[in-house]
DSSP file (Angstrom, degrees, kcal/mol; ACC not computed):
  #  RESIDUE AA STRUCTURE BP1 BP2  ACC     N-H-->O    O-->H-N    N-H-->O    O-->H-N    TCO  KAPPA ALPHA  PHI   PSI    X-CA   Y-CA   Z-CA
    1    1 A M              0   0    0      0, 0.0     6,-0.2     0, 0.0     2,-0.1   0.000 360.0 360.0 360.0 151.5  -97.4    6.3  115.9
    2    2 A N    >   -     0   0    0      4,-2.4     3,-2.0    16,-0.1     6,-0.0  -0.282 360.0 -81.1 -94.4-172.0  -97.6    7.5  112.4
    3    3 A H  T 3  S+     0   0    0      1,-0.3    -1,-0.0     2,-0.1    16,-0.0   0.634 129.0  58.7 -68.2 -13.3  -97.4   11.1  111.2
    4    4 A L  T 3  S-     0   0    0      2,-0.2    -1,-0.3    20,-0.0     3,-0.1   0.275 116.8-112.7 -95.2   9.7 -101.0   11.8  112.1
    5    5 A F  S <  S+     0   0    0     -3,-2.0    21,-2.6     1,-0.3     2,-0.4   0.801  75.4 134.5  61.4  31.9 -100.3   10.8  115.8
    6    6 A I        -     0   0    0     19,-0.2    -4,-2.4    17,-0.1    -1,-0.3  -0.912  66.4 -99.8-110.3 138.4 -102.5    7.7  115.4
    7    7 A E        -     0   0    0     17,-0.5     2,-0.6    -2,-0.4    17,-0.1  -0.325  34.8-131.3 -58.4 129.7 -101.2    4.4  116.7
    8    8 A S        +     0   0    0     -2,-0.0     2,-0.3     5,-0.0    -1,-0.1  -0.746  50.4 129.5 -85.6 122.7  -99.9    2.2  113.9
    9    9 A E        +     0   0    0     -2,-0.6     3,-0.4     9,-0.1     5,-0.1  -0.979  28.2  48.3-162.1 168.3 -101.3   -1.3  114.0
   10   10 A G  S >  S-     0   0    0     -2,-0.3     3,-1.6     1,-0.2     8,-0.1  -0.327 101.3 -40.0  89.8-171.4 -103.0   -3.9  111.9
   11   11 A P  T 3  S+     0   0    0      0, 0.0    -1,-0.2     0, 0.0     7,-0.1   0.694 136.2  49.7 -68.1 -18.7 -102.2   -5.3  108.5
   12   12 A Y  T >  S+     0   0    0     -3,-0.4     3,-2.1     5,-0.1     6,-0.6   0.274  76.8 144.0-103.2  11.2 -101.2   -2.0  107.0
   13   13 A E  T <  S+     0   0    0     -3,-1.6     3,-0.1     1,-0.3    -3,-0.1  -0.251  72.8  11.4 -54.4 129.2  -98.8   -0.9  109.8
   14   14 A G  T 3  S+     0   0    0      1,-0.3     2,-0.3    -5,-0.1    -1,-0.3   0.528 109.0 100.9  81.6   6.2  -95.9    1.0  108.5
   15   15 A T  S X  S-     0   0    0     -3,-2.1     3,-1.3     1,-0.1    -1,-0.3  -0.773  84.4-112.4-117.7 165.9  -97.3    1.5  105.0
   16   16 A T  G >  S+     0   0    0     -2,-0.3     3,-1.4     1,-0.2     4,-0.2   0.718 109.7  74.5 -68.4 -18.8  -99.0    4.4  103.4
   17   17 A A  G >  S+     0   0    0      1,-0.3     3,-1.7     2,-0.2     4,-0.3   0.756  80.0  71.6 -65.3 -23.7 -102.2    2.4  103.3
   18   18 A E  G X  S+     0   0    0     -3,-1.3     3,-0.8    -6,-0.6    -1,-0.3   0.721  86.2  66.1 -66.8 -18.1 -102.6    3.0  107.1
   19   19 A Y  G <  S+     0   0    0     -3,-1.4    -1,-0.3     1,-0.2    -2,-0.2   0.609  89.7  66.0 -76.8 -11.2 -103.5    6.7  106.4
   20   20 A N  G <  S+     0   0    0     -3,-1.7    -1,-0.2    -4,-0.2    -2,-0.2   0.630  91.4  79.5 -83.3 -14.3 -106.7    5.6  104.6
   21   21 A G  S <  S-     0   0    0     -3,-0.8     2,-0.2    -4,-0.3    -3,-0.0  -0.320  84.5-101.3 -91.4 173.9 -108.2    4.2  107.8
   22   22 A H        +     0   0    0     -2,-0.1     2,-0.3     2,-0.0    -1,-0.1  -0.590  49.4 144.7 -91.0 155.3 -110.0    5.9  110.7
   23   23 A G        -     0   0    0     -2,-0.2     2,-0.4   -17,-0.0   -17,-0.1  -0.975  39.7-110.8-174.1 172.9 -108.3    6.6  114.0
   24   24 A S        -     0   0    0     -2,-0.3   -17,-0.5   -17,-0.1     2,-0.1  -0.925  37.0-103.0-120.0 145.2 -108.0    8.9  116.9
   25   25 A V        -     0   0    0     -2,-0.4   -19,-0.2   -19,-0.1   -20,-0.1  -0.455  52.8 -97.2 -63.0 134.9 -105.1   11.1  117.9
   26   26 A D    >>  -     0   0    0    -21,-2.6     4,-1.7    -2,-0.1     3,-0.7  -0.282  26.5-128.9 -57.7 135.8 -103.3    9.5  120.8
   27   27 A K  H 3> S+     0   0    0      1,-0.3     4,-2.7     2,-0.2     5,-0.2   0.838 106.8  58.8 -57.7 -37.0 -104.4   10.9  124.2
   28   28 A E  H 3> S+     0   0    0      1,-0.2     4,-2.2     2,-0.2    -1,-0.3   0.877 105.2  49.8 -62.4 -37.3 -100.8   11.5  125.3
   29   29 A V  H <> S+     0   0    0     -3,-0.7     4,-2.4     2,-0.2     5,-0.2   0.930 111.3  48.3 -66.3 -45.7 -100.2   13.8  122.3
   30   30 A V  H  X S+     0   0    0     -4,-1.7     4,-2.7     1,-0.2    -2,-0.2   0.923 112.4  49.1 -60.5 -45.0 -103.4   15.8  123.0
   31   31 A D  H  X S+     0   0    0     -4,-2.7     4,-2.5     1,-0.2    -1,-0.2   0.899 111.1  49.8 -62.1 -41.7 -102.3   16.1  126.7
   32   32 A D  H  X S+     0   0    0     -4,-2.2     4,-2.1     2,-0.2    -2,-0.2   0.914 113.0  45.8 -64.2 -43.3  -98.8   17.3  125.7
   33   33 A I  H  X S+     0   0    0     -4,-2.4     4,-2.5     2,-0.2    -2,-0.2   0.920 113.1  49.9 -66.9 -43.4 -100.1   19.9  123.3
   34   34 A A  H  X S+     0   0    0     -4,-2.7     4,-2.8    -5,-0.2     5,-0.2   0.916 110.5  50.4 -61.1 -42.8 -102.7   21.2  125.7
   35   35 A G  H  X S+     0   0    0     -4,-2.5     4,-1.5     1,-0.2    -1,-0.2   0.901 110.2  50.1 -62.0 -40.9 -100.1   21.4  128.4
   36   36 A F  H  < S+     0   0    0     -4,-2.1     4,-0.4     2,-0.2    -2,-0.2   0.934 113.6  45.0 -61.6 -47.0  -97.8   23.4  126.1
   37   37 A I  H >< S+     0   0    0     -4,-2.5     3,-1.2     1,-0.2    -2,-0.2   0.924 113.1  49.4 -64.7 -45.2 -100.6   25.8  125.2
   38   38 A L  H 3< S+     0   0    0     -4,-2.8    -1,-0.2     1,-0.3    -2,-0.2   0.750 108.3  54.2 -69.1 -23.8 -101.8   26.3  128.7
   39   39 A N  T 3< S+     0   0    0     -4,-1.5     2,-0.5    -5,-0.2    -1,-0.3   0.495  86.5  96.9 -89.2  -3.4  -98.3   27.0  130.0
   40   40 A R    <         0   0    0     -3,-1.2    -4,-0.0    -4,-0.4    -3,-0.0  -0.753 360.0 360.0 -86.3 125.6  -97.7   29.8  127.5
   41   41 A S              0   0    0     -2,-0.5    -1,-0.2     0, 0.0    -4,-0.0   0.339 360.0 360.0-150.4 360.0  -98.3   33.2  128.9
């Protein structure tokens, strides 16, 4: 994953050019953040 929590793949993998494309935050990251938030009380 890159710094935006998007899977790095394709011809621009590992380069700054990969930040110019579209992508979705990995589901595992979303689940981890949600779990952290929901467990704070």
